[in-house]
BAKE-684512 format. One record per atom (N, C-alpha, C, O): y, x, z. Coordinates in steps of 0.2 Angstrom, whole numbers, plus 5000, padded with zeros to 4 digits. Example, Ala and Ser with C-alpha at 12.3 -4.5 7.8 and 13.67 -1.06 7.14 Angstrom:
497250665039;497850625039;498450665039;498350715042;498950645035;499550685036;500050645039;500650675040;
***
This chain:
556057145379;555757205378;555057205376;554657165379;554757245372;554057245370;553757285375;553957345376;553157265378;552857305383;552157335380;551757295377;552057395381;551357425379;551057445386;551257485390;550457415386;549957425392;549457475390;549057455386;549457535394;548957585392;548457585398;548657595404;547857585396;547257585401;546757635399;546557635393;546557675403;545957725402;545357705406;545357695412;544857695402;544157675404;543657725404;543557765400;543257725410;542657775410;542157735414;542157745421;541657705411;541157675414;541257625420;540957625425;541757585419;541957535424;542057465420;542557435420;541557445416;541557385412;541757325416;542157285414;541457315422;541557255425;542357255428;542657195427;542557305431;543257305433;543757305427;544257275428;543557335422;544057335416;544057255413;544557235411;543457225413;543457155411;543957115416;544357075413;543957125422;544357085427;545057105426;545557065426;545257165425;545857195424;546157155418;546757135418;545857155412;546057125406;546157055406;546557025403;545757015410;545856945412;546556935415;546856895413;546656975420;547356965423;547956995419;548456955419;547757045415;548357065410;548457005405;549056995403;547956975403;548056915398;548456865401;548856835398;548356845407;548756795411;549456815412;549856775411;549556885413;550256905415;550656915408;551256925408;550256915402;550656925396;550856865393;551256865388;550656805395;550856745392;551656735392;551956745397;551856725386;552556715385;552956775384;553556775383;552656835384;552956895383;552656935377;552156915374;553056985375;552857025369;552457085372;552757135374;551757085372;551357135375;550857155370;550557115367;550757225370;550157245367;549757285372;550057315377;549057285371;548657315376;548257365372;547857355367;548257435375;547857485372;547357515377;547557535382;546757515375;546257545380;545957605377;545657605371;545957665380;545657725378;544957735382;545057735388;544457735379;543757745382;543557815382;543457845377;543457845388;543257915389;542557925388;542157945393;542257905383;541557915381;541057885387;540657915389;541257815388;540857775393;540157765390;540057765384;539657755394;538957745392;538657675395;538057665395;539157635398;538957575401;539057505397;539057455399;539157515390;539257465386;539957435386;540057375384;540357465388;541057445388;541357425382;541657365381;541257465377;541557455370;541257385367;541657345365;540657375368;540357315365;540657245369;540757195366;540657255375;540857195379;541557185378;541757125377;542057235379;542757225378;542957195372;543357155371;542757235366;542957215360;542657145358;543057105354;542157115361;541857055359;542256995363;542356945361;542457015369;542856965374;543556975374;543856925376;543857025372;544557035371;544757065365;544957115364;544757015360;544957045353;545657065352;545857105347;546157045357;546857065356;546957135358;547457165357;546457165362;546457235364;546357285358;545857275355;546757335358;546657395353;546257445357;546457475361;545657455354;545157495357;545157565354;545057565348;545257615358;545257685355;544657725359;544657735365;544157735355;543557775358;543657845357;543757875351;543557885362;543557955362;542857975363;542457955367;542658025359;541958045359;541758095365;541258105367;542358115369;542258155375;542758125380;543158085379;542558155386;543058125392;543658175392;543658235394;544158145390;544858185389;545158195396;545658235396;544958155401;545358155407;545858105407;546058075402;546258095413;546758035413;547358055409;547558005405;547658105409;548258125406;548258125398;548558095395;547758165396;547658165389;547458105386;547658085380;547058065389;546857995386;547457955386;547557915381;547857955391;548457905391;548957935385;549257895382;548957995384;549458025379;549158005372;549557995368;548557995371;548257975365;548457905364;548657885358;548457865369;548657795368;549357785367;549657745363;549757835370;550457825369;550757845362;551257815360;550357885359;550557905352;550457845347;550757835342;550057795349;549957735345;550357675348;550357615345;550757685354;551057625357;551757615353;552057655351;551957545353;552557525349;553057495354;553557465351;552857495360;553357455365;553957495367;554057555366;554457455369;555057485372;554957505379;555257555382;554457485382;554257495389;553457515389;553057475386;553257565393;552557575394;552357565401;552657585405;551757535401;551457525408;550757565408;550357545405;550757615412;550157645414;549757605419;550057595424;549157585417;548757545422;548057565423;547757575418;547857565429;547157585430;546657525428;546857465429;546057535426;545657475425;545357445431;545157385431;545457475437;545157445443;545757415447;545857415453;546257375443;546757345446;546757265444;546457245439;547157225447;547257155446;547957145446;548257155452;548257115441;548957105441;549057025441;548756985438;549557005445;549656935446;550056905439;550256945435;550056845439;550356815433;551056835431;551256835426;551456845437;552156855436;552356925436;552956945436;551856975436;551957045437;552357075431;552857105433;552157065425;552557095420;553257065419;553657105418;553257005419;553956975418;554456995424;555057005422;554157005430;554657025436;554857095434;555457115435;554357135432;554557205431;555057215426;555457255426;554957185420;555357195414;556057165416;556557195414;556057115420;556757085421;557157135426;557757145425;556757165430;557057215435;557357275431;557857295432;556957295426;557257355422;557857335418;558257375417;557857275415;558457245412;559057245416;559557255414;558957225422;559557215427;559757285430;560257295432;559357335429;559457405432;559357455427;558857495427;559857465423;559857515417;559757585420;559557635416;559957605426;559957665429;559257685431;559057745432;558757635431;558057645433;557657675427;557657635422;557357725428;556957755422;556257735423;555857725418;555957725429;555257705430;555157665436;555557665441;554657625436;554457585442;553757595444;553357615440;553757595451;553057595454;552957525457;553457485457;552357505459;552257435461;551957435468;551557485470;552057385472;551757375478;550957355477;550857315473;550557395480;549857385479;549457375486;549657395491;548957335485;548457325491;547757335488;547657335482;547357355493;546657365491;546257305491;546457245492;545557315491;545157255490;545057215497;544757165497;545357235502;545357205508;546057175510;546057135515;546557185506;547157155507;547657205510;548257195511;547357265512;547757315516;548257345511;548057365505;548857365513;549357395509;549157465508;548957505512;549257495502;549157565500;549757605500;550257595496;549757645505;550457685506;550657725500;551257745500;550157745496;550357785490;550757745485;550957765480;550857675486;551357635482;552057665482;552357655477;552257695487;552957725488;552857795491;552657795497;553057845488;552957915490;553657955490;554057945485;553658005494;554158055493;553958115489;553358115488;554358155487;554158215484;553758265489;554058275494;553158285487;552758325492;552958395492;552658445490;553558405495;553758475496;553358515501;553058475505;553458575502;553058615507;553258585514;552758575518;553858565515;554058545522;553658475523;553458465528;553758435518;553458365519;552658365520;552358335524;552358415516;551658425516;551458455523;550958435526;551958495526;551758525533;551858465538;551358465543;552358425538;552358375543;551758325542;551458305548;551458315537;550858275536;550258315539;549858285542;550258375537;549658415539;549658425547;549058415550;550258425550;550258435557;550158365561;550158365567;550158315557;550058245560;550658215563;550658165566;551258245561;551858225564;552058155560;552358115563;551858145554;551958085551;551658025554;551857965554;551058035557;550657985560;550957975567;550957915569;551258025570;551558015577;552257975576;552457935580;552557985570;553157945569;553157915562;553557935558;552757865561;552657835555;553257805552;553257785546;553857785555;554457755552;554957805552;555557795550;554857875553;555357925553;555557935545;555057955542;556157935543;556357955537;556258025535;556158045529;556158075540;556058145539;555358155540;555058185535;555058145545;554358165547;553858125543;553358155541;553958065541;553558015537;553758015530;553657955527;554058065527;554258055521;553758055515;553858035510;553158085517;552658085512;552458015509;552458015503;552457965513;552357895511;552957855512;552957795512;553557885514;554157855515;554057795519;554257735518;553757815525;553657755530;554257715533;554157665536;554857745532;555457705534;555557645530;555957605532;555357645524;555457595519;554957535520;554357545520;555257475521;554757415522;554357405516;554557415510;553757385517;553257375512;553557315507;553357325501;553857265509;554057205505;554757205503;555057155501;555057265502;555757275500;555757325494;555457375495;556157305489;556257355483;556657415486;557057405490;556557475483;556857535486;556857585480;556357585476;557257635481;557257695477;556757745480;556757755486;556257775476;555757825479;555757885474;556157885469;555357935476;555257995472;554657995468;554758005462;554157965470;553457975466;553157905466;553157865471;552857895460;552457835459;551757855458;551557915458;551357805459;550557805458;550457785451;550657735449;550057825448;549857815441;549357755440;549257735434;549157725445;548757665444;549157605441;548957565438;549857605443;550357555440;550957595440;551357605445;551157615434;551757655433;552157635426;551857645421;552757605427;553057575421;553657625419;554057635424;553657645413;554157695411;554557665404;554157645400;555157675404;555457665398;555257715392;555157775393;555057685386;554757725381;555257785379;555057835378;555957775378;556357825376;556357885381;556457945378;556257875387;556257925392;555657965391;555658035391;555057935389;554457975388;554558015381;554258075381;554857985376;555058025370;555458085371;555358135368;555858075376;556358135378;556058185382;556158245381;555658165387;555358215392;554658235390;554458285393;554358195386;553658205385;553258165390;553458145395;552658155389;552258105393;551858145398;552158195401;551258135400;550858165405;550758235403;550558255397;550858285408;550658355407;549858365406;549558345411;549658385401;548858385400;548558445404;547958455403;548958485407;548658535411;548358505417;547858535420;548558445419;548158405424;547658365421;547758325417;546958375424;546458335421;546358265425;546258215422;546458275431;546358215435;546758225442;546658275445;547258175443;547658185449;548258225448;548258285444;548858215450;549458255450;549858235444;550458255444;549658205438;550058185433;550558145434;551158155432;550458095439;550958045440;551558075445;552158055444;551358125449;551858155453;552258195448;552958195449;551958235444;552358275439;552858235435;553458255434;552658185432;553058145428;553558105432;554158105429;553458085438;553958055442;554558105443;555158085443;554358165445;554858215447;555258235441;555858245441;554958235435;555358255429;555758205427;556358215424;555658135428;556058085427;556658085431;557258075429;556558105438;557158115442;557558175440;558158165440;557258225438;557658285436;558058275430;558558305429;557858225426;558258205420;558858155422;559158145417;558958135428;559458095430;559358025430;559757985431;558758005430;558557935430;558257925437;558057965441;558257855440;558057835446;557357815446;557157775441;556957825451;556257795451;556257745457;556457755462;556057685455;556157625460;555457595462;554957595457;555357575468;554757545470;554957465470;555357445473;554457425466;554557355466;554057325470;553457325469;554357295476;553857255481;553657185479;553157165481;554057155474;553857085472;553257095467;553157145464;552857035467;552357035462;551857095463;551657125459;551557095470;551057155471;550457145467;550257085465;550057195467;549457205463;548857225468;548957245473;548257215465;547657245469;547457305465;547457305459;547357355469;547057415466;546457435470;546457455476;545857425467;545257445471;545157525471;544857555466;545557545475;545657625476;544957665475;544557655479;544957705470;544457755469;543857725465;543457765463;543857665463;543357635459;543357665452;542757675449;543857675449;543957705442;543757775442;543657805436;543757815447;543657885447;542957905450;542657945448;542657865455;542057865457;541857945459;541357975458;542357975463;542358045465;541958045471;541958005476;541558105472;541258125478;541758165482;542258185479;541758165489;542258185493;542458255491;543058275490;541958305491;542158375490;542358385483;542858425482;542158345478;542358355471;543158335471;543558365467;543258275474;543958255475;544458305478;544958315475;544158335483;544558385487;544758445482;545358465481;544258465478;544358525473;544858505468;545358545466;544758445465;545158425459;545858415462;546358425458;545958375467;546658365470;547058435471;547658435470;546658475474;546958545476;547158575470;547758605469;546758575465;546958615458;547558575455;547958615453;547558515456;548158475453;548858495457;549358505454;548758495463;549358515467;549558585466;550158605466;549058635465;549258705464;549658705457;550058745456;549458665452;549758665446;550458645447;550958675444;550558595450;551258565452;551658615455;552258625454;551358645460;551758695464;552058755459;552558775460;551558785455;551758835451;552258815446;552658855444;552258755444;552758725439;553458715441;553958725438;553458685447;554058665450;554358695456;554958695458;553958735459;554158775465;553858845465;553558875469;554158875459;553858945458;553958995464;553459035465;554558995467;554659035472;554259025479;554159065483;553958965479;553658945485;552958925484;552558885488;552658935478;552058915475;551458935480;551058895481;551458995482;550959015486;550858985493;550358955495;551458975496;551458935503;551258865502;550958835506;551558835497;551458765495;550658755494;550358705497;550458795490;549658795488;549258795494;548758765495;549458845499;549058855505;549058795509;548558775512;549658765510;549758705514;549358645511;548958615515;549358635505;549058585502;548258595503;547958545504;548058655502;547358675502;547158655509;546558625510;547458685514;547258675521;547258595523;546858575526;547858565521;547858495523;547258455520;547058405523;547158465513;546658425510;545958435513;545558395514;545758505514;545158515517;545058495524;544558475526;545658495528;545658465535;545458395534;545058365538;545758355530;545658285529;544958265527;544658225530;544758305522;544058295520;543558305525;543058275526;543658365529;543258375535;543258325540;542658305543;543858305542;543858245547;543558185544;543158145548;543558165538;543258105535;542458115535;542158075537;542258175534;541558195534;541258185541;540758155543;541658215546;541458215553;541458135556;540958115559;541958105553;541958025555;541357995552;541057945556;541258005546;540657975543;539957995547;539557945548;539958055549;539358075553;539358035560;538858005562;539958035563;539957995569;539757925569;539457895573;540057895563;539957825562;539257805560;539057745562;538957845556;538357825553;537757855556;537257825558;537757925556;537257965558;537057955566;536557945568;537557965570;537457965577;537157895579;536657895583;537457835577;537157775579;536457765577;535957745580;536257795571;535557795568;535157835573;534557815574;535357895575;534957935579;534857905586;534257905589;535357875589;535257835595;534757775594;534357775598;534857745589;534357685587;533657715587;533157685589;533557765583;532857795582;532657825589;532057815590;533057865593;532857885599;532657835604;532157845608;532957775604;532857725609;532157695607;531757675611;532057685600;531457655598;530857705599;530357675601;530957765599;530457815601;530257805608;529657805610;530757805613;530657795620;530257735621;529857725626;530457675618;530057615619;529357615617;528957595620;529257655611;528557665609;528157705613;527557695614;528457755616;528157795621;527957765627;527457775630;528457715629;528257675635;527657625634;527257615639;527657595628;527057555627;526457595626;525857565627;526457655624;525857695624;525657715631;525057705632;526057725635;525857735642;525457675645;524957675648;525757615644;525457555646;524857535643;524357525646;524757545636;524157535633;523557585635;523057565635;523857645636;523357695638;523057675645;522457685646;523457655650;523257645657;522857575657;522357565661;523057525653;522857455654;522257435649;521957385651;522257475644;521757445639;521257505636;520657495636;521557565634;521157615631;520757655636;520157665635;521057675641;520757725646;520857695653;521157725657;520557635654;520657605660;520257645666;520557645672;519757675664;519357715669;519657785670;519357825674;520157805666;520457875667;520457905660;520057885655;520857955659;520957985652;521557975649;522057935652;521658005643;522357995640;522258005633;521758045631;522757985629;522758005622;522858085621;523158115625;522558115616;522758185615;523458195615;523858155613;523658265617;524358285617;524658275610;525258265610;524258285605;524558285598;524758215596;525258215592;524558165600;524758095598;525558095600;525958075596;525758115606;526458105608;526858165604;527458155603;526558225603;526958275600;527058265593;527658285590;526558245589;526658235582;526558165579;526958145575;526058135581;525958065578;526458015579;526757985575;526658005586;527157955587;527857975584;528157925582;528058035584;528758045581;528658035573;529158015570;528058045571;527958035563;528057965562;528357935557;527757925566;527757845566;528457825566;528757785562;528857855571;529557835572;529957855565;530357805563;529957915563;530257935557;530157895551;530557875547;529457875550;529257845544;529557775544;529757745540;529457735550;529657665551;530457665549;530657625545;530857705553;531557695552;531757725545;532257695542;531457775542;531557795535;531557735530;531957725526;530957705531;530857645526;531357585528;531657555523;531457575534;531957525536;532657535534;532957495531;532857595534;533557615532;533557615524;534057595521;533057645521;533057645514;533057575511;533357565505;532757525514;532757465511;533357415513;533357355512;533857445517;534457415518;534457365524;534857325525;533957375529;533957335535;534457345540;534657295543;534757405540;535257415545;535957385544;536257365549;536157385538;536757355536;536757285533;537357265531;536157265531;536157205527;536157135531;536357145537;536057085529;536057025532;535457015537;534957065537;535356965541;534856955546;534156945542;533656975544;534256915536;533656905532;533356975529;532756995529;533857025527;533657085525;533357125531;532957165530;533557115537;533357155543;532557135543;532157175545;532457065543;531757045543;531257075538;530757105539;531557075532;531157095526;531057175527;530557205525;531557205528;531557285529;531057305535;530657355534;531157265540;530657285546;529957265544;529457305546;529857215540;529157205538;528857255533;528357275534;529357275529;529157325524;528957395527;528457425526;529357405532;529257475536;528657465540;528257515540;528457415543;527857405546;527257405542;526757445543;527257375536;526757385531;526657455528;526057475528;527157485527;527157555525;526757605531;526357645529;526957585537;526657625542;525857605543;525457655544;525657545542;524957525542;524557565536;524057585537;524957565530;524557595524;524557665526;523957695524;525057695528;524957775530;524457785535;524057835535;524357745540;523857745545;523157745542;522757785544;523057695537;522457695534;522257755530;521657765529;522757785528;522557845524;522457915528;522257965525;522557905534;522557965538;521757985539;521357935539;521558045540;520958065542;520758025549;521158005553;520058015550;519857975556;520058005562;520257975567;520058075562;520258105569;521058095571;521258105576;521458065566;522158055567;522257985568;522857965569;521757945567;521857865568;521757845576;521157835577;522257845580;522157835587;522057765589;521657745593;522457725586;522457655588;522957615583;523557625582;522657565579;522957515575;523457475579;523957455577;523257455585;523657415590;524257445591;524757415592;524257515593;524857555594;525357555589;525957555590;525057555583;525457555577;525857495576;526457495575;525557435578;525857365577;526357365583;526957335582;526157385589;526557375595;527157425594;527757395596;527057485592;527657525591;528157495586;528757505586;527857475580;528257445575;528757385578;529257375576;528357345582;528757285585;529357315589;529857285589;529257365593;529757395597;530257435593;530857435595;530057465587;530557495583;531057435580;531657445580;530757385579;531157325576;531557295582;532157275580;531357295588;531757275594;532357325595;532957305596;532257385594;532757435594;533257425589;533857425590;533057415583;533557405577;533957335578;534557335577;533657285581;533957225582;534457235588;535057205587;534357275593;534857285598;535457325595;535957315597;535257365591;535857405588;536257355583;536857365584;535957315580;536357265576;536757225581;537357205579;536457205586;536857165591;537457195594;537957175595;537357265595;537857305598;538457315592;539057305594;538257325586;538757325581;539157255580;539757255579;538757205581;539057135580;539557125586;540157105585;539457155592;539857145598;540457185597;541057165598;540457245594;541057285592;541457245587;542057245588;541157215582;541557185577;541857125580;542457105578;541557085584;541857025588;542457055592;542957015593;542357105595;542857135599;543457155596;544057155598;543357185590;543957215586;544157175580;544757195577;543857125578;544057095572;544057015574;543656995578;544456985570;544456905571;544056875565;544156895559;543556835567;543256795562;543556735560;543756695565;543556715554;543756645552;543256595556;542656595555;543556555560;543056505564;542756455559;542156435561;543056445554;542656405549;542156435544;541856405540;542056495545;541556535542;541756565535;542256585534;541256555530;541356585524;541756535519;541656475519;542256555516;542756515512;542656535505;542556595503;542656485501;542656485493;543256455490;543356395491;543656495487;544256475484;544256465477;543956515473;544556415474;544556405467;544056345465;544056335459;543656325469;543256265468;543456205471;543656205477;543556145468;543856085471;543356065476;542756075475;543556025481;543155995486;543555985492;544056015493;543355945497;543655935503;543455985508;542855995509;543956015511;543856065516;543556025522;543755975524;543056055526;542756025532;542856075538;542656055543;543156125537;543356165543;543756135548;544356115546;543556115554;544056085559;544656115561;545156085562;544656185560;545256215562;545656245556;546156285557;545456225550;545856245544;546556225544;546656165545;547056265542;547756245541;547956265535;548056325534;548056215530;548256235523;548856275523;548956315518;549356265527;549956295527;549856375529;550356415527;549356395532;549256465533;549056505527;549156565526;548856465521;548656505515;549156495509;549056535505;549656455510;550156445505;549756435498;549956455493;549256385499;548956365493;548856295493;548856265498;548756255487;548556185487;547956175491;547456215491;547956115495;547456105500;546756095496;546256115499;546756065490;546156055487;545756115484;545256105481;546056175485;545756235482;545356265488;545056325486;545356235494;544956265499;544356225501;544356165502;543756255501;543156225504;542856275508;542756335507;542556255514;542256295519;541556285520;541356225520;541156335522;540456325523;540256365529;540756405532;539756355532;539556395539;539456465538;539156485533;539656505543;539456575543;538756585545;538656575551;538256605541;537556605542;537256675544;536756675547;537656725544;537356785545;537756835550;538356815551;537556885552;537956935556;538356975552;538157035550;538956945550;539456985546;540056955547;540156895549;540656985545;541256955545;541356905540;540956905535;541856865541;541856805536;541956835529;542356885528;541756795524;541756815517;542156765513;542056705514;542656785510;543056735505;542856755498;543056815496;542656705495;542456715488;543056685483;543156625484;543356725480;543956705476;543656695468;543356735466;543856635466;543656615459;544256605454;544456555453;544556665452;545256665449;545056645441;544556645439;545656615438;545656605431;545556525430;545656505425;545356485435;545356415435;545856385439;546456395437;545756345444;546256315448;546656375452;547256365454;546256425454;546556485458;546956535454;546556565449;547556545455;547856595451;547756665454;547656665460;547856715450;547856785453;548356795459;548256825464;548956775457;549456775462;549256745469;549456775474;548956685469;548756655475;548256695479;548256695485;547756725475;547256765478;547556825481;547356835487;548056855478;548356915481;548756895487;548656935492;549156845487;549456825493;549056805499;549156815504;548456775497;547956755502;547756825506;547656825512;547556865501;547256935504;547756965509;547556995514;548456965507;548956995511;548956955517;549056985523;548956895517;549056845523;548556855528;548656855534;547956875525;547356875530;547056945531;546556965533;547556995529;547357065531;547157085538;547457045542;546757135539;546657155546;546257095550;546257095556;545957055547;545557005550;544757015550;544356965551;544557075547;543857085546;543557045541;542957025542;543957025536;543656975531;543557015524;543957065523;542957005521;542857035515;543056985509;542956925510;543257005504;543456965498;543056985492;542857045491;542856935488;542556945482;542856905476;543056845477;542956935471;543256905465;542556885461;542156925459;542456825460;541856795457;541956775450;542356735448;541556795445;541556785438;540856765436;540356775440;540756735431;540056715429;539556775428;538956765430;539856835426;539356885425;539256935431;538756965432;539756935436;539756975442;540256955447;540656915445;540156985453;540756975458;540957045460;540557095460;541557055461;541857125462;542257125469;542557075471;542157185473;542457195479;542357265481;541857295479;542857285485;542857355487;542257375491;542057435491;541957335495;541457355500;540757335497;540257335501;540757325490;540057315487;539657375488;539857435487;538957365489;538557425490;538457465483;538257525483;538557435478;538457465471;539157495469;539657475471;539157545464;539757575462;539957535456;539657485454;540557545454;540957505449;540557495443;540457435440;540357545440;539957545433;539357505434;539157475429;538957515440;538357475440;538457405441;537957365440;539057375443;539157305443;539057275437;538857215437;539157305431;539057275425;538357285422;538257255416;537957315426;537257325423;536757295428;536757305434;536357255425;535757215429;535357265432;535157325429;535157255438;534757305442;534057315438;533857375438;533757265435;533157275432;533257305425;532757325421;533857325423;534057355417;534057435418;534057475413;534057455424;534057525426;533357555427;532957525431;533257605423;532557635423;532357655430;531757645432;532757685434;532557705441;532357645445;531857645449;532757585444;532557525448;531857495446;531457475450;531757495439;531157475436;530557515439;529957495441;530657585439;530157625442;529957615449;529357605451;530457605453;530457585460;530057525461;529557515465;530257475457;529857405457;529157415456;528657385459;528957455450;528257465448;527857495454;527357475455;528157545457;527857585462;527757535468;527257545472;528257495470;528157445475;527557405474;527157385479;527557375468;526957335466;526257365467;525757335469;526257425465;525657465465;525457475473;524857475475;525957485477;525857495484;525557435487;525157435491;525857375484;525557305487;524857305485;524457275489;524657325479;523957325477;523457365483;522957335485;523757425485;523357455490;523357425496;522857425500;523857385498;523957345504;523457285504;523057275509;523457255498;522957195498;522257215498;521857185501;522057275495;521357305496;521257315503;520657295506;521657345507;521557365514;521457305518;521057305523;521857255517;521857195521;521457135518;521557075519;521057155513;520657095509;520257055514;520256995512;519957085519;519557035523;519956985526;519756925527;520556995528;521056945531;521356905525;521356845526;521456935520;521756895514;521256835512;521456785510;520656855512;520156805510;520056745514;519856695512;520356745520;520356685524;520856635522;520856575525;521356655518;521856605516;521856595509;521756635505;522056535507;522056515499;522456555495;522256575490;523156565498;523556615494;523356685493;523456715488;523056705499;522756775499;522156785494;522156835490;521756725493;521256735488;521556735481;521256765477;522056695480;522356685474;522656755472;522556775466;522956785476;523256855475;522756905473;522856945469;522256905477;521656955476;521356945469;521156985466;521356875467;521056865461;521456895455;521156905449;522056905456;522456935451;522557005452;522957045448;522257035456;522357115458;522157155452;522557205450;521657135448;521457175442;521957175437;522157225434;522357115436;522857115431;523457155432;523757185428;523657155439;524157195441;524057275440;524457315438;523457295442;523257365441;523157385434;523357445433;522957345430;522957355423;523657355419;523757385414;524157325423;524757325420;524957265416;525457255412;524457215416;524557155412;525057105415;525357065412;525057115422;525557065426;525857115431;525657165433;526457075434;526757105440;526657055445;526456995444;526657075451;526557025457;527056975457;526956915458;527756985455;528256935455;528556935448;528756995445;528756885445;529056875439;529556825438;529756795443;529856815432;530356765431;530056695432;529456685432;530556645434;530356575434;530256545427;529856505426;530756565423;530756535416;530456585411;530056635413;530656585405;530356635400;530756705400;530456745397;531256705404;531656775404;531956795398;532056855397;532056745393;532356765387;533056795388;533456765391;533156855384;533856885385;533956925391;534456955392;533456935395;533556965402;533057035401;532757045397;533157075407;532757135407;532057115406;531757075410;531657155401;530957135400;530557155406;530557215408;530157115409;529657135414;529057095413;528957045409;528457115416;527857085415;527857015418;528157005423;527356975415;527356905418;527156915425;526756955427;527356865430;527256875437;526656835439;526456775436;526256855444;525756815447;526056755451;525756705451;526656765454;527056715457;527756725454;527956775452;528156665454;528856675452;529256695458;529056685463;529856715456;530256735462;530556675466;530656685472;530656625462;530756555465;530356505462;530256515456;530256445465;529856395461;530256365456;530956365456;530056335450;530356305445;530756245448;530456205451;531356235445;531756175447;531556115443;531756065444;531256135437;531156085432;531756075427;531656045422;532256115428;532856115424;532856185421;533056225424;532756185414;532756255411;533456295412;533356355413;533956255412;534656295413;534656325420;534856375421;534456285425;534456315432;533956365432;534156415436;533456365429;532956415430;533156485427;533056535429;533556475421;533856535418;534356565422;534356625422;534756525425;535256555430;534956585436;535156645438;534356565438;534056595444;533756655442;533756705445;533456655436;533156725433;533656775432;533556835433;534256755430;534856805428;535056835435;535156895435;535056795440;535256825447;534756865449;534856925452;534056855448;533556895450;533556965446;533457015450;533756965440;533757025436;534357065438;534357125438;534957025439;535557065441;535557095448;535857145449;535157065453;535257085460;534557095463;534457085469;534057115459;533457125462;533457175467;533757225467;533057165472;532957205478;532257185481;531957135479;531957235484;531257235486;531157165490;530557145490;531657145494;531457095499;531457025495;531056975497;531657025489;531556965485;530856955483;530556895483;530557005481;529857005480;529356995486;528856955485;529557015491;529257005498;529256935499;528756905501;529856905499;529856835501;529556785496;529256735497;529556805489;529156765484;528456765486;528056715485;528156825488;527456825489;527256795496;526656765496;527656795501;527556765507;527656695508;527356655511;528156665504;528456605505;528356555499;528356495500;528256585493;528156535488;527456525486;527056565486;527356465484;526656445481;526456485475;526956495471;525856495473;525656535467;525856495461;525856425461;525856525455;525956495449;525356445448;524856465449;525456385445;524956345443;524556375437;524056345435;
***
């Protein structure tokens, strides 16, 4: 059977690249055509994909058609006997297509297939197999009964919890991220209903296939990765509205007599879930941050009392009331605002150091700009900053303790798969991974974070092996990365999917932030010039102050010539010293442009020798 793979892309170039790599591997030995409809992307997807995947039929839409209409556009040009609707933020193993086509050939009663899916952490995605969302099924889920009885065929029917994850079975509804349908059925029933812009199309089509007398089956073998949500990039409340509208359309279409009650239940359930997620996010992120900030303020107030009694007002007296009421809270808010904005709370230990240093420098600059009557003590600024940093460090230690209590870390640390080498982890057991022994190399876990496994598919490591490993190591507190020459991809990356394919220094907002940061450094060097003159590197930096202020130079620049990279001013210092090897220097410059962050420039200025 000829297979037509239909993919809709919208500003996810990096994920689409990965998806097509896996599709290319899964298509070997089969008759497969791939059609990609682009919904007016602006991230350079067209140029990248057409250059690197000439076998793909690229269909450019001048406007965003939505999921259903875009897939229907591709379907009109498809020539296959079987159609696979595939999301761009998926990874299919090498045997996925062959296994699915063989299953359809062996089961002529099956009209469509859904697929077992895992997310970027290896966790099973329950929407891989679903029941029809009737009002009763929706009510059971809304009341929490499905969570109380997750294996009940009746109460947990929304996600068919009674069906094992690893067994093929008949189901009601498929997920449109991977949905394989016989082409004659689509010709008979029509494809996606274009009344749905986003969400609900897959439920509607699955139901219509059942109503036509065909079976929908769940295929547990050859599971795929679905980086859930990366291709839609929805905000929570926008998602709530869109999904509710889709379910309302479905109710009016298929449950006309019960549409009002069905719609009300869906609306209530979705908003309750979104509210719970929002509250959980506040509890997880905001409350710990407030505790951290409050504890830092109490420490700073305590050191103020000490400094007041022991140094400033030994003979009696006190700082003005305004210091404790206004100035010290402002110090606290400023320090933690800069610290959080620069990523110190959730980054590596190195990021904590650089963010704390940047926050302290910002506080000192702000102090120097205050009127004289508000400058109470520079020593208190430094002491308070030190205690703010201590508070943040204790918070990090508390979070690490929770991680160690609730998650298992790989004792051998960070693992890189797909590169040859002898493993050195003393407790490593190759049989645990179901992979060739020479595909594992281990390095030490160097920072406060769960173990990280970097997967390098396409070489020695197959996509199927990577997926099996992720499933075997699920719920271990492990982060996974798919590593390619241009980017690495993972569900927990701080950047969004479309940004992964764009170098940081190619983004105008990042370049503006970098320029403002360098100008702030100019002010800082001027304020502390008496101290800087005492050191050779300080004198060197001050000698270049005029060039930076005029815009002729930046404080930090590329190590090499930066050809082909984001254009920036020549640097007073390089971000790293030259290796003497032009190829290595170009690779280092590419990493700097792709992943620029303020701490890279701070370390370059503090730790690297000046350019000759």
